[in-house]
C-alpha positions as a Markdown table, in Angstrom:
| # | Residue | x | y | z |
|---|---|---|---|---|
| 1 | Unk | 4.6 | 38.5 | -36.9 |
| 2 | Unk | 3.5 | 35.2 | -38.2 |
| 3 | Unk | 6.8 | 33.6 | -37.6 |
| 4 | Unk | 6.9 | 34.6 | -34.0 |
| 5 | Unk | 3.4 | 33.3 | -33.5 |
| 6 | Unk | 4.3 | 30.0 | -34.9 |
| 7 | Unk | 7.6 | 29.8 | -32.9 |
| 8 | Unk | 5.4 | 30.6 | -29.7 |
| 9 | Unk | 2.8 | 28.0 | -30.4 |
| 10 | Unk | 5.6 | 25.6 | -31.2 |
| 11 | Unk | 7.3 | 26.3 | -27.9 |
| 12 | Unk | 4.1 | 26.1 | -26.2 |
| 13 | Unk | 3.3 | 22.6 | -27.7 |
| 14 | Unk | 6.7 | 21.4 | -27.0 |
| 15 | Unk | 6.4 | 22.7 | -23.4 |
| 16 | Unk | 2.9 | 20.9 | -23.1 |
| 17 | Unk | 4.3 | 17.7 | -24.4 |
| 18 | Unk | 7.3 | 17.6 | -22.1 |
| 19 | Unk | 5.0 | 18.4 | -19.1 |
| 20 | Unk | 2.7 | 15.5 | -20.1 |
| 21 | Unk | 5.6 | 13.0 | -20.6 |
| 22 | Unk | 7.2 | 14.0 | -17.3 |
| 23 | Unk | 3.8 | 13.7 | -15.5 |
| 24 | Unk | 3.1 | 10.3 | -17.0 |
| 25 | Unk | 6.5 | 9.0 | -16.1 |
| 26 | Unk | 6.2 | 10.3 | -12.5 |
| 27 | Unk | 2.8 | 8.8 | -12.1 |
| 28 | Unk | 4.2 | 5.5 | -13.6 |
| 29 | Unk | 7.1 | 5.5 | -11.2 |
| 30 | Unk | 5.0 | 6.4 | -8.2 |
| 31 | Unk | 2.5 | 3.4 | -9.0 |
| 32 | Unk | 5.2 | 1.0 | -9.4 |
| 33 | Unk | 6.9 | 2.0 | -6.3 |
| 34 | Unk | 3.5 | 1.9 | -4.3 |
| 35 | Unk | 2.6 | -1.6 | -5.6 |
| 36 | Unk | 6.1 | -3.0 | -4.9 |
| 37 | Unk | 5.8 | -1.7 | -1.3 |
| 38 | Unk | 2.3 | -3.1 | -1.0 |
| 39 | Unk | 3.5 | -6.5 | -2.2 |
| 40 | Unk | 6.3 | -6.5 | 0.1 |
| 41 | Unk | 4.0 | -5.8 | 3.0 |
| 42 | Unk | 1.7 | -8.6 | 2.0 |
| 43 | Unk | 4.6 | -11.0 | 1.7 |
| 44 | Unk | 5.8 | -10.0 | 5.2 |
| 45 | Unk | 2.5 | -10.4 | 6.8 |
| 46 | Unk | 2.2 | -14.0 | 5.4 |
| 47 | Unk | 5.7 | -14.8 | 6.6 |
| 48 | Unk | 4.6 | -13.7 | 10.0 |
| 49 | Unk | 1.7 | -15.8 | 10.0 |
| 50 | Unk | 3.9 | -18.9 | 8.9 |
| 51 | Unk | 6.4 | -18.3 | 11.7 |
| 52 | Unk | 3.7 | -18.1 | 14.2 |
| 53 | Unk | 2.3 | -21.3 | 13.0 |
| 54 | Unk | 5.7 | -22.8 | 13.0 |
| 55 | Unk | 6.6 | -21.6 | 16.6 |
| 56 | Unk | 3.2 | -23.1 | 17.7 |
| 57 | Unk | 3.9 | -26.4 | 16.3 |
| 58 | Unk | 7.5 | -26.5 | 17.6 |
| 59 | Unk | 6.4 | -25.5 | 20.9 |
| 60 | Unk | 4.2 | -28.5 | 21.1 |
| 61 | Unk | 6.9 | -30.8 | 19.9 |
| 62 | Unk | 9.1 | -29.6 | 22.7 |
| 63 | Unk | 6.6 | -30.1 | 25.2 |
| 64 | Unk | 5.9 | -33.6 | 24.2 |
| 65 | Unk | 9.7 | -34.3 | 24.2 |
| 66 | Unk | 10.2 | -32.9 | 27.5 |
| 67 | Unk | 7.2 | -35.1 | 28.8 |
| 68 | Unk | 8.8 | -38.1 | 27.2 |
| 69 | Unk | 12.1 | -37.3 | 28.8 |
| 70 | Unk | 10.5 | -37.1 | 32.3 |
| 71 | Unk | 8.9 | -40.5 | 31.7 |
| 72 | Unk | 11.8 | -42.3 | 30.3 |
| 73 | Unk | 14.1 | -40.8 | 33.2 |
| 74 | Unk | 11.9 | -41.7 | 35.9 |
| 75 | Unk | 12.8 | -44.5 | 38.4 |
| 76 | Unk | 9.6 | -46.5 | 37.8 |
| 77 | Unk | 10.3 | -46.6 | 34.0 |
| 78 | Unk | 14.0 | -47.7 | 34.6 |
| 79 | Unk | 13.1 | -50.2 | 37.0 |
| 80 | Unk | 10.4 | -51.8 | 34.9 |
| 81 | Unk | 12.7 | -52.0 | 31.8 |
| 82 | Unk | 15.7 | -53.6 | 34.0 |
| 83 | Unk | 13.5 | -55.7 | 36.3 |
| 84 | Unk | 14.3 | -58.9 | 34.3 |
| 85 | Unk | 17.9 | -58.4 | 33.7 |
| 86 | Unk | 19.2 | -57.1 | 36.9 |
| 87 | Unk | 18.5 | -59.2 | 40.0 |
| 88 | Unk | 19.5 | -57.8 | 43.3 |
| 89 | Unk | 21.7 | -60.4 | 45.0 |
| 90 | Unk | 21.9 | -60.2 | 48.7 |
| 91 | Unk | 24.2 | -62.5 | 50.6 |
| 92 | Unk | 22.4 | -65.4 | 52.3 |
| 93 | Unk | 23.2 | -65.8 | 55.9 |
| 94 | Unk | 24.7 | -69.0 | 56.8 |
| 95 | Unk | 24.5 | -70.4 | 60.2 |
| 96 | Unk | 27.5 | -71.7 | 61.7 |
| 97 | Unk | 27.3 | -73.8 | 64.8 |
| 98 | Unk | 30.4 | -73.6 | 67.1 |
| 99 | Unk | 30.6 | -76.0 | 69.8 |
| 100 | Unk | 33.1 | -75.7 | 72.5 |
| 101 | Unk | 34.6 | -78.9 | 73.1 |
């Protein structure tokens, strides 16, 4: 009878140890997974914020370049830059007197 009791106590102790070990492992895996997902979410939020900032900056650069393009391709700018170099040459009229003799 004592042997059976010892064996039962030993099996019960082994069962408690296995359950305890498995529960610790499960909780550890769960917490590691949870923290990993939380860190990834935080990283993605920061990436989204950085992309929004970059988009705003690039949009302002594009608007500035479009404004410069409109200014530099305008007739007024081109004529002011080329005014000294190009001179419009119009033929001078000549007066020819013809006398009938």
